[in-house]
C-alpha positions in Angstrom: 24.4 -6.5 1.9 25.6 -3.8 -0.5 23.5 -0.9 -1.7 24.2 0.4 -5.2 22.5 3.0 -7.4 22.9 4.4 -10.9 20.9 7.0 -12.9 20.5 6.9 -16.6 20.9 10.1 -18.7 17.1 10.3 -19.1 16.6 10.3 -15.3 15.5 6.7 -14.7 17.1 5.5 -11.4 18.3 2.0 -10.7 18.7 1.0 -7.0 19.7 -2.4 -5.7 20.4 -4.2 -2.5 22.9 -6.9 -3.5 23.2 -10.0 -1.4 25.6 -12.5 -3.0 24.6 -15.2 -0.4 20.9 -15.1 -1.7 19.6 -17.8 -3.9 17.1 -15.7 -5.8 16.6 -12.1 -7.1 13.7 -9.8 -6.9 13.4 -7.3 -9.7 10.8 -4.7 -10.5 9.8 -1.3 -11.9 8.2 1.1 -9.5 6.1 3.9 -11.0 5.4 6.9 -8.8 1.7 7.0 -9.7 -1.5 5.8 -8.1 -5.0 6.9 -7.2 -3.8 10.1 -5.4 -2.3 11.3 -8.7 -5.5 11.1 -10.7 -8.3 13.6 -11.2 -11.9 12.8 -10.1 -12.7 12.5 -13.8 -10.3 9.6 -14.5 -10.3 7.9 -11.1 -9.2 4.3 -11.5 -7.0 4.9 -14.5 -3.7 3.9 -12.7 -5.2 0.4 -11.8 -6.7 0.0 -15.3 -3.4 0.9 -16.9 -1.6 -1.7 -14.8 -3.9 -4.4 -16.3 -3.3 -3.0 -19.8 0.5 -3.4 -19.4 0.0 -7.2 -19.6 -2.2 -7.0 -22.7 0.6 -6.9 -25.2 3.5 -4.7 -26.5 4.9 -3.9 -29.9 7.2 -6.8 -29.4 5.0 -9.4 -27.7 1.4 -10.5 -27.5 -0.3 -10.9 -24.1 0.1 -14.7 -24.5 3.8 -14.4 -25.2 4.4 -12.1 -22.2 2.8 -14.7 -19.8 4.4 -17.7 -21.5 7.9 -16.2 -21.4 7.6 -15.4 -17.7 6.4 -18.9 -17.1 9.3 -20.4 -19.1 11.9 -18.9 -16.8 9.9 -19.9 -13.7 9.2 -16.4 -12.6 6.9 -15.5 -9.8 5.5 -12.3 -11.3 2.7 -9.9 -10.8 1.8 -6.2 -10.4 -0.2 -4.0 -8.0 -1.6 -0.5 -7.8 -2.0 1.5 -4.6 -2.7 5.1 -3.7 0.9 6.1 -4.4 2.5 3.5 -6.7 2.2 1.0 -9.4 4.7 -1.9 -9.2 5.6 -4.5 -11.7 7.8 -7.3 -10.3 9.3 -10.7 -10.8 11.1 -13.1 -8.5 13.6 -15.3 -10.4 16.7 -17.5 -10.2 19.8 -15.2 -10.8 20.5 -16.7 -14.2 17.3 -15.3 -15.5 18.1 -11.7 -14.5 18.5 -10.5 -18.1 15.4 -12.3 -19.4 13.3 -10.8 -16.6 14.6 -7.3 -17.2 13.8 -7.6 -20.9 10.2 -8.8 -20.1 9.6 -6.2 -17.4 10.9 -3.3 -19.5 8.8 -4.5 -22.5 5.5 -4.4 -20.6 6.4 -0.9 -19.4 5.8 0.3 -22.9 2.4 -1.4 -23.7 0.6 -1.1 -27.0 -2.6 0.2 -25.4 -4.8 -1.0 -28.3 -8.4 0.2 -28.3 -9.8 -3.4 -28.7 -7.8 -4.6 -25.6 -8.9 -1.5 -23.7 -12.6 -2.1 -24.4 -12.3 -5.8 -23.4 -10.4 -5.1 -20.2 -12.8 -2.4 -19.2 -15.4 -5.1 -18.7 -13.1 -7.0 -16.4 -12.4 -3.8 -14.3 -16.1 -3.0 -14.0 -16.7 -6.6 -12.8 -13.9 -6.2 -10.3 -15.5 -3.0 -9.0 -18.9 -4.7 -8.6 -17.3 -7.7 -6.8 -15.5 -5.4 -4.4 -18.8 -3.7 -3.6 -20.8 -6.9 -3.3 -18.4 -8.8 -0.9 -18.0 -8.0 2.8 -17.0 -5.5 4.0 -18.7 -3.9 0.9 -16.1 -1.2 -0.1 -16.0 0.3 3.4 -12.2 1.0 3.1 -13.0 3.6 0.4 -16.0 4.9 2.3 -14.1 5.6 5.5 -11.3 7.4 3.6 -13.9 9.6 1.9 -15.7 10.2 5.2 -12.6 11.1 7.1 -10.5 12.8 4.5 -13.1 14.5 2.4 -11.6 15.8 -0.9 -8.0 14.9 -0.1 -6.3 13.0 -2.9 -5.8 9.9 -0.7 -9.5 9.5 -0.4 -9.8 8.5 -4.0 -10.6 4.9 -4.7 -7.8 2.8 -6.3 -10.3 0.9 -8.4 -12.2 4.1 -9.3 -16.0 4.0 -9.7 -18.4 2.4 -12.1 -19.0 5.8 -13.6 -15.4 7.0 -14.0 -14.2 3.7 -15.5 -17.2 3.5 -17.8 -16.5 7.1 -19.1 -12.7 6.6 -19.4 -11.4 6.6 -23.0 -8.3 5.0 -24.4 -7.1 8.5 -25.4 -7.3 9.7 -21.8 -5.4 6.6 -20.7 -2.7 7.2 -23.3 -2.3 10.8 -22.1 -2.0 9.7 -18.5 0.6 7.1 -19.5 2.7 9.7 -21.3 2.5 12.0 -18.3 3.2 9.5 -15.5 5.3 6.7 -17.0 8.2 9.0 -17.8 11.7 8.0 -16.8 11.9 10.8 -14.2 8.9 9.2 -12.5 10.0 5.5 -12.7 12.8 3.6 -11.0 14.0 0.1 -11.2 14.6 -1.9 -8.0 16.5 -5.1 -7.4 17.3 -7.2 -4.3 19.0 -10.5 -3.7 21.6 -12.1 -5.9 22.0 -9.3 -8.4 24.7 -8.7 -11.0 24.6 -4.9 -10.7 26.9 -3.9 -13.6 25.0 -6.2 -15.9 21.7 -4.9 -14.6 22.7 -1.3 -15.4 23.7 -2.3 -18.9 20.4 -4.2 -19.4 18.3 -1.3 -18.2 20.3 1.2 -20.4 19.8 -0.9 -23.5 16.1 -1.3 -23.0 15.1 2.0 -21.3 17.8 4.5 -22.2 15.8 5.9 -25.2 12.6 6.6 -23.2 11.7 10.2 -23.5 11.5 12.3 -20.4 8.7 14.7 -19.4 8.3 16.5 -16.1 5.7 15.4 -13.6 5.1 15.7 -9.9 2.8 15.0 -7.0 0.8 17.2 -4.6 1.1 16.1 -1.0 -1.3 18.4 0.9 -1.7 17.8 4.7 -4.9 15.9 5.6 -7.7 17.7 7.5 -9.2 14.7 9.2 -12.8 14.9 10.4 -14.6 13.1 13.3 -17.7 11.7 11.6 -20.0 8.7 12.2 -21.9 6.8 9.4 -24.0 3.7 9.4 -24.7 1.8 6.2 -27.3 -0.9 6.3 -26.6 -4.1 4.3 -29.3 -6.7 4.9 -27.2 -9.4 3.1 -24.5 -9.1 5.8 -24.4 -11.5 8.7 -21.9 -9.5 10.7 -21.5 -5.9 11.6 -18.2 -4.4 10.2 -16.8 -1.4 11.9 -13.9 0.6 10.5 -12.3 3.7 12.1 -9.8 6.1 10.7 -7.6 8.6 12.5 -4.7 10.7 11.4 -1.2 9.4 12.2 2.5 10.1 11.3 3.3 10.3 7.6 6.1 8.5 5.8 8.5 11.4 6.2 7.9 11.6 10.0 10.5 10.0 12.2 7.6 9.3 14.7 6.3 6.6 12.3 8.3 4.0 14.3 6.6 5.0 17.6 3.3 5.0 15.8 3.8 1.4 14.6 4.8 0.3 18.1 1.8 2.1 19.6 -0.5 0.3 17.1 1.0 -3.0 18.1 0.4 -2.4 21.8 -3.2 -1.2 21.2 -4.4 -3.5 18.4 -2.1 -6.2 17.4 -3.9 -9.4 16.4 -2.5 -11.3 19.5 -1.6 -10.1 22.9 -2.7 -6.5 22.4 -5.2 -4.5 24.5 -7.9 -5.0 21.8 -7.2 -8.7 21.8 -7.7 -9.2 25.5 -10.6 -6.7 25.8 -12.6 -7.7 22.7 -11.4 -10.7 20.7 -10.3 -13.1 23.5 -13.7 -12.7 25.4 -15.5 -13.6 22.2 -17.1 -10.2 21.7 -15.7 -10.0 18.2 -14.3 -12.3 15.5 -11.5 -9.8 15.0 -10.3 -6.4 16.3 -7.1 -4.7 15.3 -5.5 -1.4 14.5 -2.6 -0.7 12.1 -0.5 2.2 11.1 -0.3 3.1 7.4 2.1 5.8 6.0 1.9 7.9 2.9 3.7 10.9 1.6 2.4 13.9 3.6 -0.1 11.8 5.6 -0.5 8.8 7.9 -3.5 6.8 9.1 -4.5 4.6 11.9 -7.0 2.0 10.6 -9.1 0.2 13.3 -11.0 -2.9 12.1 -13.6 -4.8 13.9 -16.1 -7.6 12.9 -18.7 -8.9 15.2 -22.3 -10.1 15.7 -24.7 -7.1 15.3 -25.9 -7.3 18.8 -22.4 -6.8 20.1 -21.6 -3.7 18.0 -22.5 -1.0 20.5 -20.7 -2.8 23.3 -17.6 -3.1 21.2 -17.7 0.5 20.2 -17.8 1.4 23.8 -14.9 -0.9 24.6 -12.8 0.6 21.7 -13.4 4.1 23.1 -12.4 3.0 26.6 -9.1 1.5 25.2 -8.4 4.8 23.4 -9.1 6.9 26.4 -6.9 4.8 28.7 -3.9 4.8 26.4 -4.4 8.5 25.8 -4.3 9.2 29.5 -1.6 6.8 30.7 0.4 5.9 27.6 1.9 2.4 27.5 3.9 0.4 30.1 7.5 -0.5 29.8 6.5 -4.2 29.5 4.1 -3.4 26.6 6.7 -1.4 24.7 9.3 -4.2 25.1 6.9 -6.8 23.8 5.9 -4.6 20.9 9.5 -4.0 20.0 10.2 -7.8 20.0 7.2 -8.4 17.8 8.0 -5.7 15.3 11.7 -6.6 15.1 10.8 -10.3 14.6 8.5 -9.3 11.7 11.2 -7.1 10.1 13.8 -9.9 10.2 11.5 -12.7 9.2 10.0 -10.8 6.2 13.5 -9.8 5.0 14.6 -13.4 4.5 13.1 -13.4 0.9 14.6 -11.1 -1.7 11.1 -10.3 -3.0 10.2 -8.8 0.4 13.4 -6.8 0.4 12.5 -5.6 -3.1 9.3 -4.0 -1.7 11.1 -2.6 1.3 13.9 -1.0 -0.7 11.5 0.2 -3.3 9.0 1.6 -0.8 11.7 3.6 1.0 13.0 5.0 -2.2 9.5 5.8 -3.4 8.6 7.7 -0.2 11.8 9.3 0.9 14.5 8.5 -1.7 16.3 6.7 1.1 17.9 3.3 1.5 17.3 1.6 4.9 19.0 -1.6 5.8 17.5 -4.2 8.1 19.9 -3.0 10.8 18.7 0.6 10.3 15.1 -0.4 10.9 15.9 -2.5 13.9 17.9 0.3 15.5 15.1 2.8 14.9 12.6 0.4 16.6 14.9 -0.1 19.5 15.4 3.7 20.0 11.7 4.4 20.6 10.9 5.4 24.2 7.7 5.7 26.2 8.1 9.5 25.9 8.1 9.1 22.1 4.9 7.1 22.3 3.3 9.8 24.5 4.4 12.5 22.0 2.7 10.6 19.2 -0.5 10.3 21.3 -0.4 14.0 21.9 0.0 14.9 18.2 -2.3 12.2 16.8 -5.0 11.3 19.4 -6.9 8.1 18.7 -10.1 9.9 19.8 -10.0 12.1 16.7 -11.4 9.5 14.4 -14.2 8.8 12.0 -16.3 5.7 12.1 -18.2 3.7 9.5 -20.4 0.7 10.4 -21.7 -1.6 7.7 -24.1 -4.5 8.3 -27.7 -5.4 9.1 -28.2 -2.6 11.7 -30.1 0.4 10.4 -28.9 2.5 13.3 -25.9 2.4 15.6 -25.0 5.0 18.2 -21.5 6.3 18.5 -19.8 5.6 21.8 -19.7 8.6 24.2 
C-alpha cells in the first residue's frame, strides 16, 4: 500500500491509497456537505442535489451518463449523509480515465428547472415512503428529541414542507457555495495510476472557481427525554435510544466501538444473551457513530408490544451493570477480535477502502492504514473503556418508542 496526495491550484485535493496488487479501483468525489450544513429553510437540499447531479450536464444527458457508466462495467452510485455527499464508481483499472471523466462531469450538473420540478416529486415520494415504513422515521425523531436544535438533528431527506418550498434558485446558490474545490476532494483506492489520475483531475477540474465555505461543529447538549408515538399499523414495538459518545476527532472512539461491541453486538454481546437469545426481542443492538464534534450511541430494539417494558428494564440493567463494573478481560479480547476481523475483511475490496480513506480525510484530514486501525484497536485497555463510560454514560440517553402501544413507561 502507498498513500499519495496532490492539491490543485484551486484547492481541490486528490488522495489515493495505491495497491498495485489489486484487481479493481475505487474512485470518487467526496463533498464536505450534508444535512448539518443546511439551514432549516432548505433542509433536504443536499440529498436533492445528489439526485440532480445524475439528471444531465452541459456535456451529457441523464441517459448518456447512465449508459456510459454501464458501458465500462462500473458499479456506481452516490449517497448523502449528515456530513458528506459522495459520488463513486468501482471499475477495472483500464477504465480509470473514463470514470474520472464521468464523475467530474456530473459534479457540474445543468440543474435545469424542468428536471428539478420532476425530481422534486420523486423526493417527496421518498420522504413519504420513509415515514410510512417501519420504523416510521424514528431515526430522525430520536435525533431531534435528544439533540434539539443541533445541526446533526436535521433530517437528511428534509421534510415534505422544506422540499416542497425549495426552489431551483436556492439549490443553485447552495451548489455554488458548497461544491467549491476547497470543499471537494477526490479519493482513489486500489490499482490506481496516480500520475495519470492527477493529470485527469487537473484537466477536468482545474478551472473550477473557488469560493470559501466552512462548517460549524458545536458540541452537542444531549438531553434525557422519553417519547411514545402510537402507530396502529405497526405489528411490533420499535425502541430507539440515543446517548452522547466520542466524536470523530476523539482518540477514545476506538474504546467506544469496542464497548458497543461488548454491550450490543448482534451476536455474543450482553444484549444478545439477555434479550435476543431468550426470544424477548427480534433484535437488540447498540452501535457507535462518529461525526465532527459529536458522537452517538444508537441502541435499537424491535419486539412484540407486550415485551416492550420488560425489554426496557433489561436494557437499563445492562447499562447499569457495565457502568458500575466495566467490561471483563475476556469480553474486551473477544470484542477486539471481532472488530479487527471486520476491519480486515472489509478492506479486501478497493471500494471499501475508498470509503475508509475518504471518511478519514473528510473528518480529520488524516490517512490511516489498515495496520494503523488494527494497532489502535489492540491498544485499548479496560481502563480506556472505563474512562469512556465515565465521560459518556449510557444512562444519559433519550428514548423513542414507536408502535401500537399508546403509553409506555420509562424504566426506572
